[in-house]
C-alpha positions, 0 to 999 in steps of 0.5 A: 446458524444458531438454529442449526441452518447451515451457511451457503457460499453465497451467504459468504459472498453476500457478506463480504461483498456488502457495500462498504465492507471491503475496506474494513474487511481488509484493514481487519485482516491486517490489524487482527492477524497478530492477535496471537503472535504477540505473546509467543513472539515475546516469549521466543524473543525473552527465551533467546536473550535470557535462556529460560522458558520460566522467565520468558513465560513470565514476561508473555503472561504479563503482556497477555494479562495487560491485554486482557485488562486493556480489551475490556476497557477499550471494549466499553469506550468503543461502545460508548464513543465509537471505534474511530478516534479512540482506536487512533489514539490507542495506536499512537500509545501502542507504538511507543510501548512497543519501542519501550519493551523492545529497549528493555529486552535488548538492555536486559533490564531487571525482570520487574521492569520487563514485566512492567513494560509487558503489561503496559504494552499489552494494555494498549494493544489495539482491540479491533476484534470486537469492533470488527465483529460489531460493524457487521450489524451495520453492514448486513441485515440479520439472518443467514447473510450476518450469520455467515459474516460472524462465521467468517470473523470466527474462522479468520480469528481462529486462523490467526490464533493458529498461523500467527504463533507459527509465523512467530516461531518461524521468524524467531528461529529463521532470522538473525534477530530474535524480535523480528517476530514481535516487530512484524506483529507491531507493524501489522497492528499499527498499520491494520488499525490505523486503516480500519479506523479511517474507513468510511464505514467505521467513521459512520458507525462512530458518528452514529454512536455519538449522535445516539449518546448525545440524544440520551439513548441508554449506554447498555449494561453499566457498573464495574463489570458491565455486560459480563454480568450476564450469565450466558456471556459468563459461560461463553467467556469461561468456554474461550478461557478453557480454549485458550488455556488448552491452545496455549499449552499446545503452542509452547508444547509442540515447539518444546517436543520438536526441539527435544526430538532434534527438529526445532524448525518442524514446530513451526511447520506443525503449527502451520499444518494445524492452521490448514487443518483447522480452517478446512474443518471450519469451512466444512463445519459452516456448510453442515447443519449443527445442533441447536443448543450452544449450551451442549456444543461448548462443553462437548467441543472443549472436552474433545479438545482437551483430551487430545491436546493431553494425548499430544503431551503423552506421546511426546516422550516417544519422540515420534513427530509423525504420531505427535502430528496425527494426534495434533491434526485431529485436535486442530479439527475442534478449533474452529467449531469452538471459536465459531460457537463463542462468536455466536454465543455473544450474538446469542447472549449479549445486547447489540449496544454492548457488542464490541464490550461483549466480544472483547470480554470473550476475546480477553477470556481466551487470551488469559487462557493463552497466557495462562497455558503458556506460563504453566507449560513453559514452568512444566516443560522446564521441570518435566520435559515436553510431556509437561504440556499434557497438564494444560489439556487436562485443565482444559477438560476440567473446564468442560466439566464446568461448562456442562454444569452451566449449560442452562445459562445459554438461553438467548436474550430477546431484544428490539432492533436498534434504530438506524442498524441493519440488525 
């Protein structure tokens, strides 16, 4: 697929039907689904309690900043110790932290206290996205089947980034308690991560990693920054940051635009439709040949996405939800190609023994982008109305220009196959 060869339906069946894949795939579906629910669920929860998008955006941003830092630290830890035991400890800490932030919000604690609770909760949110992706090197051989597996990971993650916020919005608006969405997200995270950590494939990978470290095998990229020191991976992370910035802006902006038009429930419906369009576009994208150069693909896709979300913001004051929906669906068609390119970019630029950390850096960049997009759009919407979220699309377009200047950094690394891997 990096070379432009399309995946076929049989490649996807071979990946998902590989021996030992069923349990971790199902578990990771549950555990990864809330990745984009947490921030918006928290934002809407605090917005209902405090009555301010600015305060809600600040708390949501604190949660996402904590998630960003925790994801990187967890990625390196899971690469060194294996995913099984550390994930179980992280899940326990996360359950306590969620109880703490809900208590702070319900008691209307001082803003610094709630911000600290959000930061802590985010830092211990289980980061199984990188482990789920890295596990495929143990389950399927290198080639089209593994690339189909990575595309599946990208499509599913993109679905979670779009469908998760839609569900969060529907639960926050349609249930008596505004914290319902946050509770649902937490329960899914705890259940899915615990199951994932206990599956045979994950425990076997953990045992192999521990044995490798015990035997004195190199620990991959070291130092404070670890694998992110690689220029190509920094380019992929920058693309993910820009994507998150634009997507986070659009999520809050669409909800504000539909509320301003007198149909607040339509926000969740439009986000759900956005998910459907993006998934369909992702399937079609995976079935067709693509240009070889990720260095070209990343800026072009992000630039188009940013321009279309800018257009969404500019048409919002018109009050026509039909026009907003048309532009929004066009933007949605560019989501999965970007997330797929990010996933392939990790394969393209990072060594296998740092795969979890590398992918978690990319997830972290996306989460930071979503955080910034939600926070900035919240402030601008409070000040200027729904049109304010057009600024996020413009910022994403500027990031695309920067990506264009870094396209030469996407030359692939060359490494030997690790012993004991299906790679």
